[in-house]
N, C-alpha and C positions, 0 to 999 in steps of 0.2 A: 523585521515585516515578518508575517507568515510564507513561510516559502510551500513551492507549487512541486510535486514530483505526476509525471502524466505517466500513466501506464496505458503501454502498446499492446495490449492484450491481442482486442480487437481489431488489431493493422493484421492482426493473426488469424485469425474466427476470419476473415473474407479473405484470405489467403488459404487459407486448409479447404472452405469451403469448396475448392476446385483441386485443392492437389497443385498449386502453381507452385512457382519459383516467386510471383511477386503478389502484393506489393513488398516493397525492400522496407524489411523491419531497420537497418542502419538509418537509411533513408527518412522512416520517419521518425524514428530518435532525433538523427539530427536537427530536423527541424523543428522537432517541439524546444531543445535547446537554444537553435538560436532565437526563439522566441523569448527565452531567457527561463525556461524547464531547469530546475535546481537538477532533479537528476531521472532518472528513468526510474518505474514500478514494469516490470514482469513475474510474471509467475506461472513456475515449472511443475504442473500438474504431471499426478502420480499418470493418468490416462492420455496428457499429450494432448491433448485438445484445443489447443491454439501454439504457444509456446513451444519450440522444441529445443532438444540439447543444442544442437546448433546455430541456433539463438542466441542462448546464452552464449556458444563462445565467440560469436560472431560480434555481439554487442561491446564483448569485455574487451574487445581490441579495438572498436574507434568511438565507444561513447568516450565523448568532451568533456562528462560532466559525473555524474554518478549511478551506478548501477544495483538496483533495491530489488535484490529479486527473491518473489514471498513462493513459499515453499513450505508443504506441509513437513513432519517425520517421519520420513523416508528414507530408509538408506543408501537409497542409488542416488535420490536429490540431495540427499545428504553431503553426498560424493562428490555430488557434480559443484556442491558450493564450497566445498574445501580448496577443489582443484582449479577452481574460477576465481574463489577470492572476490566476493563483489566487494564494493563498499558495504553497504549493512544485506540484511537481509532480514525478512519479518517473516512468522510463523504465523503459519496456520491452522485450522481444522479445513479438511477437505472429504467429501461421500461423492462416490464417483458419477453418483444420481443427479446430481445438486448444477442447477443453471448456474448458476455464481456463490461463490460464499455466503453461506446462508447465517454465522453467527459467530463469535467468539468462539478463542480457544479460549479449552477449560483447565487452564495452568494448576488452578487449586486442585484438579481433581488426575494428573498428568506429572506432581511434578518428579518422581523421578524418574519418568522417561524421558522429559523434556532437559531436566538439571545435566546431565553428561554431554547432553547436546548444545545446550547453549555454551557451557564449559569449549567445547573441542572446536566452534565458532568462536569465539572471541576467542582463544588459544592462535587461532591464524589470525587473528590481523582484524576481523569481521564484526562492525557494528550488527545487535543482535539486538532486534526490535518482536515483540510481541502482539499481536492479533487481538485482542481481547474487548469483552463486551465491558459498558460502563459499569463495574460494581467495585466495589471496594474488598471484595476478596478478592477475584480477581486480580487487582491491579498491587494487593500487597504481597500475593500468592510471587508474581513475575521479580519483583524486587526482591523477595526471597531467594530464588531462584540465582539471582546475579545476571540477571538480562537488563542493562541497561537503558533500554527504550521499549515504549508502549505504546501502539497505532488502536487507539480510540473508535471501534466498531460503529457507523454511524445509519447502517444503514434501518434501521428500528428510526430514528429519527427523519430518513429520507423517506421513509414510507407510511408514517402518519400526519397529521393532520389537526388545525387546531390545537387543543387544549392537551392530546395524547401529543403532540407536536414539542409539544410545550413543558408536557414532562420527558420526555427524553432527552431535550435542552440541558434541563437541569441537571438529570441525570449526566449526560455528557460535562457538564460544567463541576460536577462534584468529584464525579473521576478526575479531573484532569487537574484540581484542586489536591489530591490525595496525594496522587502521583506527585508533581509537585514535591511536596510538604515530604517522601520519600527520596527526593534524587532522580526521577524518573525523566526522561525524556518524553514528551507528549507530542507522537505525531495521531492520524484523524483521517479517516477516508472511508470509502464506501457510498455508493448513492447520490454521489455529491454532484451539482448540477451549479448554473447561473440564475436557474429560480428559486436553489435551497440555499446556498453555502453561508449569504446575508450573516442569519444569526449564528451559525457555528463561527465566523471570523472573531466572534463577542468571546468564545471560549476561553478566559485566561492559562497560559502559557504554554499553545500551541506553537510548536517547532515548525513543521510540515502537514501541510496537505494532499494523500494521493490518490489524484483522480483520474479517470479514466472513459470509464463508458460513453458521459455526458460530451465530451473532450470531441472523445472520436465521432460520435453520432451530429456533431455540432461541425466537424472538419468538411462533409459531404455537402452543406454549404456554403462553408466560406476559404475550409483548405486545412491544413494539419495547426500552420504557423498562426495563422491570425484564429484556429480556436483556442489554440492557448495563451495566445497575446488575450484574447478578450478575459480569458478567466484570470492570469496576472493582472489584467487590470482591476479587473473585481477586488481580489485579493488587498492591492495597494491601493483601491478609493478606498477603504473599508479601517486601515492601519490607521 
């Protein structure tokens, strides 16, 4: 069965809107875990717009499942990862002006910069994933620098409709097949929701979907535990 990682960044977004100490991220994570989430994803951005350093340390103490820490290749954030030692790190590109991560990491163009960081994280016992567009060149570069896992960027799929969406789904399928052939674990995420996730579940070799914004939005109406459970039910029904 495809597993679900729940991204709780936007629980922190709500908190940071007023710079309060609520809603509680550990409580939010616990609700997702109680619903059956495989792990909790958080993105410690360079600008600290939602998740704060203190959140990473607090969640490390309270999570009952796995922490997946999304991060760009910035020395201070790499240092946090090496100290906290989450179960998994997903390296992503980052621009201060973006509303959310806009594309995949250019692994092929940044091999020299990424290779030592991947090695250092793995030496610390952390599984390293690279967030990439569904492109064979990027998949092969990820394998070449020693990353055991990739996360395929599903944003282009989510943003399109009709024939264009079908083309993006085909790209995701081809990338997943190539990654599997190279021995990589294949995750996926970005922009996925109850309304668009069904076709993605047919992509071969998927291990985990990381989904956040749509679950947090749904939680406004049904609660976070129920919103997580609804997504899990969707994943289970399609297996």
